[in-house]
Backbone as CSV, one residue per row, in Angstrom:
resi,resn,N_x,N_y,N_z,CA_x,CA_y,CA_z,C_x,C_y,C_z
1,UNK,-3.917,7.583,-16.515,-2.629,8.161,-16.222,-2.490,8.249,-14.693
2,UNK,-1.351,7.839,-14.149,-1.164,7.871,-12.696,-1.111,9.291,-12.138
3,UNK,-1.528,9.413,-10.878,-1.474,10.707,-10.176,-0.372,10.612,-9.122
4,UNK,0.430,11.653,-9.037,1.524,11.706,-8.078,1.319,12.887,-7.145
5,UNK,1.698,12.705,-5.887,1.526,13.743,-4.887,2.880,14.385,-4.594
6,UNK,2.874,15.704,-4.518,4.086,16.479,-4.269,3.834,17.447,-3.121
7,UNK,4.922,17.886,-2.465,4.831,18.895,-1.412,5.833,19.989,-1.715
8,UNK,5.385,21.229,-1.582,6.238,22.391,-1.797,6.987,22.679,-0.502
9,UNK,8.304,22.774,-0.581,9.105,23.071,0.606,9.039,24.547,0.979
10,UNK,8.651,25.396,0.044,8.584,26.831,0.305,7.305,27.205,1.045
11,UNK,6.144,26.783,0.527,4.865,27.169,1.145,4.188,26.012,1.885
12,UNK,4.798,24.819,1.859,4.293,23.623,2.542,2.946,23.154,2.001
13,UNK,2.616,23.528,0.769,1.380,23.099,0.124,1.577,21.701,-0.455
14,UNK,0.533,20.882,-0.417,0.555,19.546,-1.020,-0.363,19.570,-2.226
15,UNK,0.105,19.002,-3.343,-0.684,19.011,-4.572,-0.433,17.730,-5.351
16,UNK,-1.329,17.435,-6.292,-1.231,16.240,-7.129,-1.090,16.632,-8.588
17,UNK,-0.380,15.786,-9.326,-0.245,15.962,-10.773,-0.489,14.629,-11.455
18,UNK,-1.192,14.652,-12.576,-1.343,13.469,-13.421,-0.265,13.559,-14.490
19,UNK,0.560,12.536,-14.540,1.631,12.517,-15.536,2.053,11.080,-15.807
20,UNK,2.678,10.825,-16.952,3.138,9.464,-17.267,4.171,8.984,-16.247
21,UNK,4.267,7.700,-16.057,5.226,7.133,-15.112,6.652,7.555,-15.436
22,UNK,6.964,7.679,-16.704,8.313,8.066,-17.121,8.675,9.471,-16.648
23,UNK,7.669,10.293,-16.337,7.914,11.666,-15.895,7.678,11.851,-14.392
24,UNK,7.497,10.773,-13.646,7.168,10.894,-12.228,8.274,11.548,-11.409
25,UNK,9.520,11.392,-11.812,10.643,11.970,-11.074,11.029,13.354,-11.593
26,UNK,10.382,13.812,-12.642,10.705,15.133,-13.206,10.300,16.224,-12.216
27,UNK,11.012,17.350,-12.211,10.644,18.452,-11.307,9.213,18.918,-11.551
28,UNK,8.552,19.335,-10.467,7.176,19.813,-10.553,7.061,21.107,-9.762
29,UNK,6.600,22.157,-10.385,6.379,23.433,-9.694,5.033,23.383,-8.989
30,UNK,4.963,23.955,-7.802,3.700,23.975,-7.060,2.746,24.983,-7.708
31,UNK,1.452,24.909,-7.408,0.477,25.831,-8.002,0.783,27.306,-7.732
32,UNK,1.538,27.585,-6.666,1.912,28.972,-6.363,3.147,29.417,-7.125
33,UNK,3.755,28.513,-7.897,4.901,28.856,-8.732,6.266,28.567,-8.137
34,UNK,6.327,27.966,-6.951,7.620,27.633,-6.335,8.198,26.376,-6.978
35,UNK,9.515,26.346,-7.108,10.172,25.205,-7.754,10.750,24.189,-6.770
36,UNK,10.839,24.525,-5.487,11.442,23.621,-4.502,10.385,22.650,-3.983
37,UNK,10.147,21.576,-4.752,9.134,20.585,-4.385,9.763,19.209,-4.251
38,UNK,9.072,18.338,-3.558,9.523,16.969,-3.377,8.344,16.032,-3.632
39,UNK,8.617,14.914,-4.318,7.572,13.918,-4.586,7.363,13.100,-3.322
40,UNK,6.108,12.929,-2.927,5.777,12.170,-1.728,5.567,10.705,-2.064
41,UNK,5.852,9.866,-1.107,5.599,8.442,-1.260,4.157,8.202,-0.879
42,UNK,3.344,7.810,-1.828,1.918,7.593,-1.581,1.691,6.150,-1.174
43,UNK,0.911,5.969,-0.133,0.541,4.633,0.307,-0.739,4.230,-0.408
44,UNK,-0.781,2.996,-0.838,-1.953,2.481,-1.519,-2.723,1.613,-0.538
45,UNK,-3.982,1.913,-0.350,-4.821,1.127,0.547,-5.534,0.051,-0.252
46,UNK,-5.341,-1.183,0.154,-6.008,-2.300,-0.498,-6.882,-2.963,0.543
47,UNK,-8.137,-3.105,0.237,-9.045,-3.712,1.203,-10.044,-4.593,0.501
48,UNK,-10.911,-5.153,1.287,-11.939,-6.006,0.711,-12.010,-7.318,1.467
49,UNK,-12.780,-8.217,0.929,-12.924,-9.525,1.552,-12.483,-10.588,0.577
50,UNK,-12.127,-11.699,1.106,-11.677,-12.811,0.292,-12.746,-13.889,0.289
51,UNK,-12.956,-14.495,-0.857,-13.904,-15.600,-0.927,-13.168,-16.936,-0.960
52,UNK,-11.837,-16.901,-0.806,-11.051,-18.129,-0.810,-11.243,-18.863,0.510
53,UNK,-11.255,-20.193,0.472,-11.414,-20.951,1.714,-10.171,-20.815,2.592
54,UNK,-10.343,-21.017,3.892,-9.221,-20.965,4.824,-8.281,-22.121,4.523
55,UNK,-6.964,-21.921,4.694,-6.018,-23.003,4.416,-6.219,-24.164,5.394
56,UNK,-5.993,-25.371,4.907,-6.121,-26.567,5.739,-4.957,-26.627,6.714
57,UNK,-5.154,-27.274,7.867,-4.083,-27.387,8.850,-2.996,-28.305,8.320
58,UNK,-1.767,-28.041,8.722,-0.629,-28.818,8.245,-0.617,-30.215,8.841
59,UNK,-1.221,-30.408,10.019,-1.212,-31.720,10.679,-2.028,-32.763,9.927
60,UNK,-3.050,-32.342,9.239,-3.845,-33.272,8.454,-4.747,-34.160,9.276
61,UNK,-4.766,-34.006,10.607,-5.573,-34.874,11.446,-6.985,-34.357,11.638
62,UNK,-7.309,-33.229,11.057,-8.636,-32.662,11.247,-8.773,-32.141,12.661
63,UNK,-9.919,-31.662,13.007,-10.135,-31.168,14.359,-9.462,-29.837,14.575
64,UNK,-8.986,-29.605,15.809,-8.390,-28.328,16.187,-6.942,-28.196,15.781
65,UNK,-6.285,-27.201,16.346,-4.877,-26.974,16.017,-3.966,-27.537,17.077
66,UNK,-2.730,-27.702,16.756,-1.731,-28.200,17.712,-1.895,-29.689,17.955
67,UNK,-1.056,-30.217,18.823,-1.056,-31.644,19.108,-2.354,-32.092,19.783
68,UNK,-2.766,-31.404,20.822,-3.944,-31.826,21.581,-5.237,-31.640,20.804
69,UNK,-5.258,-30.710,19.868,-6.455,-30.515,19.076,-6.707,-31.652,18.128
70,UNK,-5.672,-32.371,17.745,-5.807,-33.480,16.824,-6.046,-34.811,17.516
71,UNK,-6.031,-34.853,18.836,-6.315,-36.085,19.555,-5.105,-36.970,19.775
72,UNK,-3.886,-36.453,19.583,-2.708,-37.302,19.763,-2.182,-37.276,21.186
73,UNK,-2.726,-36.402,22.051,-2.287,-36.334,23.439,-3.270,-37.079,24.328
74,UNK,-2.782,-37.605,25.431,-3.664,-38.370,26.296,-4.126,-37.687,27.477
């Protein structure tokens, strides 16, 4: 079940609730009992490494990048 983060406008407390996605916009009372809360936009951090190979250069000439890297300049 997804967790949503809320902030109380009365006491400025931040809290989380686990609830179904269909109820994510429903009002949520803070743990202190205040009803004036707002749902926060949570940022999702995605990290890690990729095992995919680097993309090939568009020039197709091999070697470095740009015109001079491919040997077409004199």
